[in-house]
C-alpha positions in Angstrom: -54.5 -19.8 -48.3 -55.6 -17.2 -45.7 -54.5 -13.5 -45.9 -51.0 -12.7 -44.7 -49.6 -9.2 -44.4 -47.1 -7.1 -42.6 -48.0 -3.5 -42.9 -45.7 -1.5 -40.6 -46.2 2.2 -40.1 -44.0 4.7 -38.2 -46.5 7.5 -37.3 -45.6 10.8 -35.8 -47.9 13.6 -34.5 -47.6 16.7 -32.4 -49.5 18.4 -29.7 -51.5 21.5 -30.8 -49.1 24.3 -31.8 -46.2 22.0 -30.6 -46.9 23.0 -27.0 -44.5 21.1 -24.6 -47.3 19.7 -22.4 -46.3 16.1 -22.3 -44.1 15.8 -19.2 -42.4 12.4 -18.4 -45.1 11.4 -16.0 -47.9 12.3 -18.4 -46.2 10.5 -21.2 -45.7 7.3 -19.2 -49.4 7.1 -18.3 -50.7 8.3 -21.7 -48.5 5.9 -23.7 -49.5 3.0 -21.5 -53.1 3.9 -21.9 -52.9 4.3 -25.7 -51.2 0.9 -26.1 -53.7 -0.9 -23.8 -56.9 0.8 -25.0 -56.1 0.6 -28.7 -55.2 -3.1 -28.2 -58.7 -3.7 -27.0 -59.9 -2.2 -30.4 -57.6 -4.7 -32.2 -55.1 -2.0 -33.2 -51.6 -3.3 -32.6 -49.1 -0.7 -31.3 -45.7 -2.2 -31.2 -43.8 0.8 -29.8 -44.7 4.2 -28.6 -42.7 7.1 -27.2 -42.1 10.8 -27.5 -41.0 14.0 -25.9 -42.9 17.0 -24.6 -44.4 18.1 -27.9 -44.7 15.0 -30.1 -45.2 11.3 -30.2 -43.8 8.5 -32.3 -45.6 5.2 -32.7 -44.8 1.9 -34.6 -48.1 0.4 -35.7 -48.8 -2.9 -37.5 -51.9 -2.5 -39.6 -54.2 -5.3 -40.5 -55.3 -5.4 -44.1 -58.8 -4.2 -43.2 -57.6 -1.2 -41.2 -57.0 2.2 -42.8 -54.2 4.4 -41.5 -56.6 7.4 -41.3 -59.0 5.4 -39.1 -56.3 4.1 -36.8 -54.8 7.6 -36.3 -58.2 9.0 -35.7 -58.8 6.4 -33.0 -55.4 6.9 -31.4 -55.5 10.7 -31.3 -59.2 11.0 -30.4 -59.3 8.3 -27.7 -56.1 9.5 -26.1 -57.2 13.1 -25.9 -60.6 12.1 -24.6 -59.0 10.0 -21.9 -56.3 12.5 -20.9 -58.9 15.3 -20.6 -61.3 13.1 -18.7 -58.5 12.3 -16.2 -57.4 16.0 -16.1 -53.8 15.0 -16.9 -53.0 18.4 -18.4 -54.3 21.5 -16.8 -55.1 23.3 -20.1 -56.2 20.0 -21.7 -54.6 17.8 -24.3 -55.2 18.8 -27.9 -53.4 17.2 -30.9 -52.4 19.1 -34.0 -54.4 18.2 -37.1 -52.7 15.6 -39.3 -49.7 13.3 -38.8 -46.7 12.0 -40.5 -46.7 8.3 -41.6 -43.9 6.3 -43.1 -43.9 2.6 -44.2 -41.3 0.4 -42.6 -39.8 -2.8 -44.0 -39.4 -5.9 -41.7 -35.7 -5.5 -42.0 -35.8 -2.0 -40.4 -38.2 -2.8 -37.5 -35.5 -3.1 -34.9 -33.9 0.2 -36.0 -37.2 2.0 -35.9 -38.1 0.6 -32.4 -34.7 1.8 -31.1 -35.2 5.2 -32.7 -38.6 5.6 -31.1 -37.5 4.3 -27.7 -34.6 6.8 -27.7 -36.5 10.0 -28.4 -35.2 12.0 -25.5 -31.6 11.3 -26.4 -32.2 12.0 -30.1 -33.8 15.3 -29.4 -30.9 16.6 -27.4 -29.2 17.0 -30.9 -32.1 17.5 -33.3 -35.2 19.6 -33.3 -38.6 18.3 -34.3 -38.5 20.4 -37.5 -35.1 18.9 -38.4 -36.4 15.4 -37.7 -39.4 15.9 -40.0 -37.2 17.3 -42.8 -35.0 14.2 -42.5 -38.1 12.0 -42.9 -39.4 14.0 -45.8 -36.3 13.2 -48.0 
């Protein structure tokens, strides 16, 4: 029998100092680039979205991939690309660290919906309140 796994991770990370530098146009281009470029590196990003100061991402890890490596690739490659393209005048910098939460198959549709509706969600809840909810 060959190896079979479903390792789903909901990852969240912020811009440096939670600066609101990710406008809608920047997010659209940045998220498309992240999904395409990381796919070339055999990192599967199912869903990605965010608002001005943070990003949510649903990732399916392969058994040979470590979360820390994948997050380093996502954050490092995306900042390099954004800065090379001069997408943000003051440059894109990510805050150190990230939040990461395992997701069961049963909850994948719910998490996708949550990620895709970040703008609507954050009309009611701050990022801090969101992270406190995840920490429970």
